[in-house]
C-alpha positions in Angstrom: -0.3 0.4 -0.1 0.9 3.6 -0.6 0.4 7.0 0.4 -1.1 9.7 -1.5 0.1 13.1 -1.9 -1.9 16.0 -4.0 0.3 19.3 -4.1 -1.6 22.4 -5.3 -3.6 20.0 -8.1 -5.4 22.5 -10.7 -7.5 21.3 -13.4 -9.0 23.7 -15.6 -11.3 22.9 -18.8 -11.6 25.2 -22.0 -14.8 27.7 -21.8 -15.1 26.8 -18.2 -15.8 30.0 -16.1 -13.8 28.6 -13.2 -11.3 25.8 -12.4 -12.6 22.4 -11.7 -9.8 21.7 -9.1 -8.0 24.9 -7.9 -5.3 24.3 -6.0 -5.8 21.6 -4.3 -3.1 20.0 -1.9 -4.0 17.1 0.3 -2.0 14.2 1.7 -3.6 10.4 2.4 -1.8 8.5 4.7 -0.5 5.0 3.8 -3.5 2.6 4.9 -6.3 5.6 5.4 -9.7 5.7 4.4 -10.1 9.2 3.1 -13.4 10.6 1.7 -13.6 13.3 -0.8 -17.2 14.7 0.2 -19.0 17.5 -1.9 -21.8 18.5 -3.7 -22.4 17.8 -7.6 -19.7 19.7 -9.8 -17.2 20.5 -6.7 -14.5 18.7 -8.3 -14.5 15.5 -6.2 -14.5 13.0 -9.3 -12.3 15.2 -11.1 -9.7 14.7 -8.2 -10.1 11.1 -8.1 -9.8 11.2 -12.1 -6.2 12.6 -11.9 -4.8 10.2 -9.6 -5.6 7.6 -11.8 -4.3 9.4 -14.9 -7.7 9.3 -16.5 -7.6 13.0 -16.5 -4.3 15.4 -16.8 -3.8 18.3 -14.4 -3.2 21.5 -15.6 -1.0 22.3 -13.1 0.5 20.4 -9.8 1.7 17.1 -8.5 0.7 13.7 -7.6 2.4 11.5 -5.8 1.9 7.7 -4.9 4.2 6.6 -1.8 7.8 8.0 -3.1 7.1 8.4 -6.8 5.8 11.2 -8.7 3.1 9.8 -10.9 1.3 13.1 -12.5 2.2 12.6 -15.9 2.3 8.9 -16.0 -0.1 6.5 -17.6 -2.8 5.1 -15.5 -1.4 2.0 -16.0 1.6 2.5 -14.6 0.3 3.8 -11.2 -0.9 0.9 -9.4 -4.2 2.2 -8.8 -7.6 0.3 -9.1 -10.8 2.2 -9.6 -14.4 1.3 -8.9 -17.2 3.4 -10.6 -20.5 4.2 -10.3 -22.2 2.3 -12.8 -19.9 -1.2 -11.9 -18.4 -1.0 -15.7 -18.6 -4.6 -15.9 -17.8 -6.7 -19.2 -21.7 -8.0 -19.8 -21.2 -10.8 -21.9 -18.3 -12.4 -19.6 -19.4 -14.5 -16.4 -18.0 -12.9 -13.0 -15.2 -15.4 -13.2 -13.7 -13.5 -15.9 -14.8 -10.4 -15.1 -12.0 -10.7 -12.0 -9.7 -12.0 -13.7 -9.6 -10.1 -16.8 -6.9 -7.3 -15.6 -4.9 -10.3 -14.8 -4.6 -12.0 -17.7 -4.1 -8.9 -20.1 -0.8 -8.5 -17.5 -0.2 -11.9 -18.1 -0.1 -13.4 -14.8 0.7 -16.8 -14.5 -2.8 -18.8 -14.7 -2.5 -20.7 -11.2 -1.8 -17.3 -9.8 -5.0 -16.2 -11.3 -7.0 -19.0 -10.2 -6.0 -18.5 -6.6 -6.4 -14.8 -6.4 -10.0 -14.9 -7.8 -11.0 -17.9 -5.5 -9.9 -15.8 -2.9 -11.5 -12.4 -3.5 -14.4 -14.4 -4.6 -14.6 -16.2 -0.9 -14.0 -12.7 0.6 -17.0 -10.8 -1.3 -19.5 -13.9 -1.1 -19.2 -14.6 -5.0 -18.2 -18.2 -5.0 -21.5 -19.7 -6.0 -21.6 -16.8 -8.4 -18.4 -17.0 -10.4 -20.2 -19.1 -13.7 -23.0 -16.0 -13.8 -22.7 -13.0 -16.0 -23.5 -9.6 -14.6 -27.2 -9.6 -15.9 -28.1 -12.1 -13.7 -26.9 -10.4 -10.4 -28.6 -7.7 -8.0 -27.3 -4.3 -8.2 -25.4 -5.3 -4.7 -23.6 -8.3 -6.3 -22.4 -6.2 -9.2 -21.0 -3.9 -6.8 -19.2 -6.7 -5.1 -17.8 -7.9 -8.3 -16.5 -4.5 -9.4 -15.0 -4.3 -5.9 -13.4 -7.9 -6.5 -12.2 -6.9 -9.7 -10.1 -4.4 -8.3 -9.2 -6.3 -5.1 -7.7 -8.9 -7.3 -4.9 -6.6 -8.5 -4.1 -5.9 -4.7 -3.1 -1.9 -6.0 -1.4 0.2 -3.7 -4.5 2.6 -3.7 -8.2 1.6 -4.2 -10.2 4.7 -6.0 -13.9 4.5 -5.0 -16.0 7.0 -7.2 -19.7 6.9 -5.6 -19.8 3.1 -5.9 -22.7 2.7 -3.9 -25.2 5.7 -5.2 -27.1 3.3 -7.5 -28.1 0.7 -4.5 -31.3 1.5 -2.5 -31.1 2.7 1.1 -30.7 -0.6 2.6 -28.6 -2.1 0.7 -26.3 0.7 0.6 -26.3 0.6 4.8 -25.1 -3.1 4.0 -22.4 -2.6 1.7 -21.0 0.6 3.8 -20.4 -2.0 6.6 -18.9 -4.5 4.2 -16.4 -1.7 2.6 -15.4 -0.9 6.3 -14.8 -4.3 7.1 -12.9 -4.9 3.8 -11.0 -1.8 4.5 -9.5 -3.1 7.8 -8.9 -6.5 6.7 -6.9 -5.3 3.8 -5.3 -2.1 5.3 -5.5 -0.6 1.8 -5.3 2.8 1.3 -8.8 4.3 0.0 -10.0 7.7 -1.7 -13.5 7.3 -1.7 -15.9 10.1 -3.3 -19.0 11.0 -2.3 -21.8 13.6 -2.3 -23.8 11.7 0.9 -22.3 13.1 4.1 -23.8 10.3 5.6 -21.7 7.8 4.2 -18.6 10.0 4.5 -19.6 10.6 8.6 -19.9 6.7 9.1 -17.2 5.6 6.8 -14.1 8.2 6.5 -11.1 8.3 8.8 -10.9 11.7 7.6 -13.6 13.7 5.4 -12.2 16.3 2.8 -15.0 18.9 2.2 -14.7 20.2 -1.5 -16.9 23.4 -2.7 -16.6 24.6 -6.1 -12.9 23.1 -7.1 -11.5 24.0 -3.6 -10.8 22.4 -0.2 -12.8 23.8 2.3 -11.8 21.8 5.4 -10.2 18.4 6.2 -10.3 16.5 9.5 -12.1 13.4 11.3 -15.8 13.4 10.8 -16.4 14.4 14.4 -14.0 17.4 13.8 -15.9 18.4 11.1 -19.4 18.4 12.4 -18.7 20.2 15.7 -16.1 22.7 14.4 -16.9 23.6 10.7 -14.3 25.9 9.2 -17.2 28.2 7.2 -20.7 28.0 7.0 -20.7 26.3 3.2 -19.1 23.5 5.5 -21.4 23.8 8.6 -24.8 23.6 6.1 -23.3 20.8 4.1 -22.6 18.7 6.9 -25.6 17.6 8.6 -29.0 16.1 8.1 -30.4 18.9 8.2 -27.3 21.0 8.1 -26.7 24.1 10.7 -29.1 26.6 10.9 -26.8 29.8 10.0 -28.1 33.4 10.9 -27.1 37.0 10.1 -26.5 38.3 13.7 -25.9 41.6 15.9 -24.7 42.4 19.3 -27.3 42.8 21.8 -26.8 44.0 25.8 -23.9 46.3 25.3 -21.9 43.8 23.7 -22.9 40.9 26.1 -25.5 39.1 23.8 -26.5 38.4 20.3 -29.6 39.2 18.7 -30.9 36.5 16.0 -33.7 37.4 13.8 -34.8 40.4 15.6 -36.3 38.6 18.3 -34.0 36.0 19.9 -31.0 37.0 22.4 -28.1 34.6 23.6 -26.4 35.8 26.0 -22.8 35.3 25.3 -19.3 37.8 24.6 -18.7 38.2 20.7 -15.2 39.6 20.0 -16.1 40.0 16.2 -15.8 43.0 14.8 -18.2 44.4 12.1 -21.0 42.1 10.8 -20.9 38.1 11.7 -22.8 34.9 11.5 -24.2 33.0 14.0 -25.1 29.0 13.7 -26.5 26.4 15.7 -26.8 23.1 15.2 -31.0 21.2 15.2 -30.5 19.3 18.1 -29.3 22.3 20.4 -32.3 24.2 19.6 -34.7 23.7 22.8 -38.5 24.2 22.5 -40.8 24.6 25.7 -43.9 25.7 26.6 -44.5 29.6 25.5 -42.5 32.1 27.7 -39.7 34.5 27.9 -36.6 34.3 30.1 -32.9 35.2 29.7 -31.8 34.1 26.4 -34.7 33.1 25.3 -37.3 34.0 22.4 -40.7 32.7 20.5 -41.3 31.0 17.2 -44.0 29.7 15.4 -44.7 26.1 14.3 -44.5 25.7 10.3 -43.7 22.3 9.4 -43.5 18.9 11.5 -41.7 15.9 10.5 -41.9 12.9 12.5 -39.1 10.4 11.5 -39.7 7.8 14.1 -36.6 8.3 16.9 -36.6 11.8 16.5 -39.0 14.6 15.0 -37.5 18.0 13.2 -39.4 21.0 14.1 -39.1 24.2 11.0 -40.3 27.3 12.9 -40.4 31.0 12.2 -38.4 33.3 14.6 -38.9 36.8 14.2 -37.2 37.3 10.7 -35.7 34.2 10.3 -36.4 30.6 10.0 -34.5 27.4 11.8 -34.8 23.7 12.2 -35.1 22.2 15.8 -34.3 18.3 16.3 -36.6 16.8 19.1 -36.4 13.0 20.4 -39.3 10.5 19.4 -42.4 11.5 18.0 -44.0 14.2 20.5 -43.8 17.7 18.9 -46.0 21.0 18.7 -48.7 21.1 16.1 -48.4 23.6 13.1 -49.5 27.0 14.1 -48.4 26.7 17.8 -46.4 29.4 19.5 -43.3 27.8 21.1 -40.5 29.2 23.5 -36.7 28.6 21.8 -34.0 28.5 23.5 -30.1 28.6 22.5 -27.5 28.0 24.9 -24.4 30.2 24.6 -21.7 27.2 24.4 -23.6 26.1 21.5 -23.3 28.7 19.0 -20.9 28.8 16.5 -19.9 32.2 15.0 -18.6 33.2 11.7 -17.2 36.2 9.8 -20.0 38.1 8.0 -19.6 36.4 4.6 -19.4 32.9 6.2 -16.0 32.2 4.8 -14.1 31.8 8.2 -14.7 30.6 11.7 -14.7 33.4 14.2 
């Protein structure tokens, strides 16, 4: 296995208004499971394709282990890529889909047979080796795609949204299988997704991209609890963080949100600023006022089983509160709203950095 290092990696396409990747620098440790996370068009798949050699970067450097591979052909990089659409050969049985790359490299037949049997056993494909892809379920096809990468024993696995075509239950099952596979292989894996639940549950670290730029990289808990800017704050979490324009109140000893909700806390930011709070840190209670408390009117109630999301109008702004269980106020009710000072996140006026 090997580490992956990207240094100021840039990719521009003709006539595009901005760079697909804008000086992306990132270090992936040997054996690490790192997730590239962001919305469609943020550059995460472009970064993966540059590492694989399927795209040529405009500028910057790519290293795998000690080797610079920026201009090497894909076959010389010792990486294996798993695609969103499986990319299997429909006319070949599972056995030959798994062995094809090894046959092209003229690996001895006994070694091919051993590797295919070993991978098939790991992935539960032994009974399916003589079937063709069209006879398999989506989950089985994705296992074959993973197996085709595994038989090569590459230095780095590159996974481009491999679970996005599966239903929710199967995605959950294969997430767990992928993590178990990573632990057993000790492999370096770069995993691309737009699904923040996948990122939070799978990644040892998450690299959040937006408009071609790296916005934050860190452990899932760190990215969730201390987002670097308002984009990360909104993107991570389901639902994301509530973000408000805020003003100082009570002579600088408090923060006024939405013109009606005052939270007692010292704010040292000069000029305009924004504040954020996670839905689980918005407390609702019987109507009434008090220190650090305001009122809101319920707009929407979303019962989700173990929890309920309550959407509120608070003064001139809107926010979402997360409540345990199914008990919640009714649409149209007025309720007390409380936010503790320790749960506030403060950002500059443009939301581009944490204060």
